[in-house]
C-alpha positions in Angstrom: 0.1 -0.1 0.5 1.4 3.4 -1.0 2.1 5.1 2.2 1.4 8.7 2.5 2.9 10.7 5.6 -0.2 12.4 7.5 1.3 15.5 9.9 -1.4 16.9 12.2 -1.5 20.6 10.8 -0.4 19.8 7.4 -3.2 19.8 4.2 -1.6 16.5 2.1 -2.3 17.5 -1.6 -2.9 15.5 -4.6 -2.9 16.5 -8.0 -3.3 13.9 -11.3 0.5 13.2 -10.9 1.6 13.6 -7.7 1.5 14.2 -3.8 2.8 17.5 -1.9 3.2 16.1 1.6 4.9 17.2 4.5 8.1 16.2 5.0 10.1 12.8 6.8 13.0 11.9 8.1 14.1 10.1 5.2 14.1 12.6 2.6 17.3 14.3 4.2 19.7 12.6 2.0 17.8 13.1 -1.5 17.4 16.9 -0.6 21.2 17.4 0.4 21.5 15.4 -3.5 19.4 18.1 -5.1 21.1 21.5 -3.2 24.4 19.8 -3.6 23.9 19.7 -7.3 25.6 23.3 -9.4 23.4 22.6 -12.2 19.9 22.6 -10.1 21.4 25.6 -7.5 22.9 27.5 -10.6 20.9 30.5 -9.8 21.6 30.2 -6.0 24.6 31.9 -4.4 26.1 28.2 -4.0 25.6 24.8 -3.4 24.6 23.6 0.5 26.4 21.0 2.2 24.8 18.7 3.9 24.2 20.5 7.5 23.2 23.2 5.4 20.7 21.6 3.7 19.5 19.6 6.9 19.0 23.1 8.5 17.2 24.6 6.0 14.6 21.7 5.8 14.3 21.8 9.7 13.2 25.1 8.8 10.9 24.2 6.2 9.3 21.8 8.1 8.9 24.2 11.3 7.1 26.7 8.9 4.9 23.9 7.5 3.7 22.8 10.5 3.0 26.0 12.1 1.3 27.5 9.2 -0.3 25.1 7.4 1.3 26.1 4.3 4.5 26.1 3.1 6.7 23.7 1.2 6.1 20.9 0.5 7.7 18.1 -0.4 6.6 16.4 -4.1 6.3 12.6 -4.3 5.6 10.7 -7.5 3.3 7.7 -6.2 4.6 4.5 -7.8 7.5 6.1 -9.2 9.8 8.4 -7.1 9.4 9.1 -3.3 10.9 12.7 -2.8 11.8 14.7 -6.3 12.2 18.1 -4.6 9.3 20.7 -3.2 6.8 23.3 -4.3 4.7 25.4 -2.1 4.2 29.0 -0.8 6.6 30.9 1.7 6.5 34.3 3.3 9.7 36.2 2.2 12.5 37.2 5.2 13.6 40.3 3.2 12.5 43.7 2.7 11.8 45.2 -0.9 9.0 46.8 -2.2 6.6 44.3 -3.0 6.5 43.2 1.0 5.8 42.1 2.8 3.8 39.1 0.7 3.2 35.5 -0.2 5.7 33.5 -2.8 5.7 30.5 -4.5 8.6 28.1 -5.4 9.7 25.0 -6.7 13.1 23.2 -6.4 13.0 19.9 -8.0 15.8 17.2 -9.2 17.7 17.1 -11.8 16.6 13.6 -13.2 12.6 15.7 -12.9 13.0 18.1 -14.5 11.2 19.0 -18.0 8.4 16.4 -17.1 6.3 19.3 -16.3 6.0 18.0 -12.4 6.8 22.0 -11.3 3.7 24.0 -13.1 2.1 21.1 -11.5 2.7 20.8 -8.0 2.6 24.6 -8.5 -0.6 25.3 -9.4 -2.1 22.7 -7.0 -0.1 25.4 -4.5 -2.0 28.5 -6.0 -5.0 26.7 -5.8 -4.4 26.6 -1.9 -3.1 29.9 -1.1 -6.2 31.4 -2.9 -9.1 29.2 -2.1 -8.3 27.8 1.5 -5.8 30.6 2.6 -8.1 33.6 0.7 -5.0 35.3 -0.6 -5.5 38.0 -3.2 -2.2 37.8 -4.8 0.7 35.7 -4.4 4.4 36.2 -5.9 7.3 34.2 -7.6 11.3 36.3 -7.9 14.0 34.6 -9.3 17.2 36.0 -10.9 16.8 37.6 -14.4 18.8 35.3 -16.3 16.7 31.7 -14.8 14.9 31.4 -18.0 13.8 27.8 -16.9 11.6 29.1 -14.2 10.4 32.0 -15.4 8.8 30.3 -18.1 6.8 28.0 -15.4 5.9 31.5 -13.9 4.5 32.4 -16.7 2.9 28.6 -17.7 1.4 28.6 -14.4 -0.4 32.3 -15.3 2.1 34.3 -13.7 2.9 37.9 -15.1 6.0 40.3 -15.0 5.8 44.0 -15.1 9.3 45.2 -15.8 9.4 48.0 -13.4 8.7 45.3 -10.6 13.0 44.0 -11.5 14.8 44.6 -8.0 18.1 43.9 -7.1 18.5 41.4 -4.3 19.1 42.7 -0.7 20.5 39.4 0.0 22.9 39.4 -2.4 26.4 42.3 -2.3 26.1 44.8 -4.9 28.0 43.7 -8.9 27.1 40.1 -7.6 26.2 38.5 -11.1 22.7 37.2 -9.9 21.4 40.3 -7.5 19.1 41.8 -10.5 15.8 39.8 -10.1 12.6 39.6 -11.8 9.3 39.7 -9.9 6.2 37.5 -11.2 2.7 37.9 -9.5 -0.7 36.2 -10.1 -3.7 37.5 -8.5 -7.2 35.9 -7.0 -8.3 34.9 -10.1 -12.3 35.0 -10.6 -14.4 31.5 -11.9 -12.5 29.3 -13.3 -8.8 29.3 -14.1 -6.3 26.2 -13.6 -6.1 24.5 -16.6 -6.2 21.1 -14.8 -8.5 19.8 -12.4 -7.9 21.8 -8.4 -5.9 19.4 -6.2 -7.4 16.8 -4.0 -7.0 17.3 -0.5 -6.2 13.8 1.2 -6.0 15.2 4.5 -7.0 18.9 5.9 -5.6 20.1 9.2 -9.1 19.8 11.0 -9.2 16.1 10.4 -8.7 13.5 13.4 -4.1 12.0 12.7 -5.7 8.6 11.1 -2.2 7.1 13.0 
């Protein structure tokens, strides 16, 4: 039987091909491998050590448990128990568009090119707009990151060049400092190209374990 990790405060979302779920201890090793891949991390300041990756995972896991939304671990049932993460977060820096809620993703390279990032992102958007009542969700990345920008556009986000900004956590002159900002407002009526995600468990339900 397929194992699904039910965590008391974390909704588990199911799309056509994916499960967005709470984190497990066994996710840490493949997450560390993902974070150590220089191709995956091309548009970040650098790769992460195992200790840095584990610390980041602990922070993500705590936020997801506390808020009931955050970065969900991604699973492909019957194929791969962990392929990366997707979800919602609150930036911890100050810019002209903060405070806000952002959407982001990071997938292991062997799972690129299959539409998983956009499929999971649509589920996270639906959760943000339908369940959390958000009016707007943003996303941002280094200007040169064409892959992530294509995902943003594919899920309906739009960029105003006037929103582009210098990331305050990167030093002046850093090649990745220039960032682009994409936004999507709460849609009216039917807006998802694919069906809305099925919620396998909501935080209000009793833990079945």
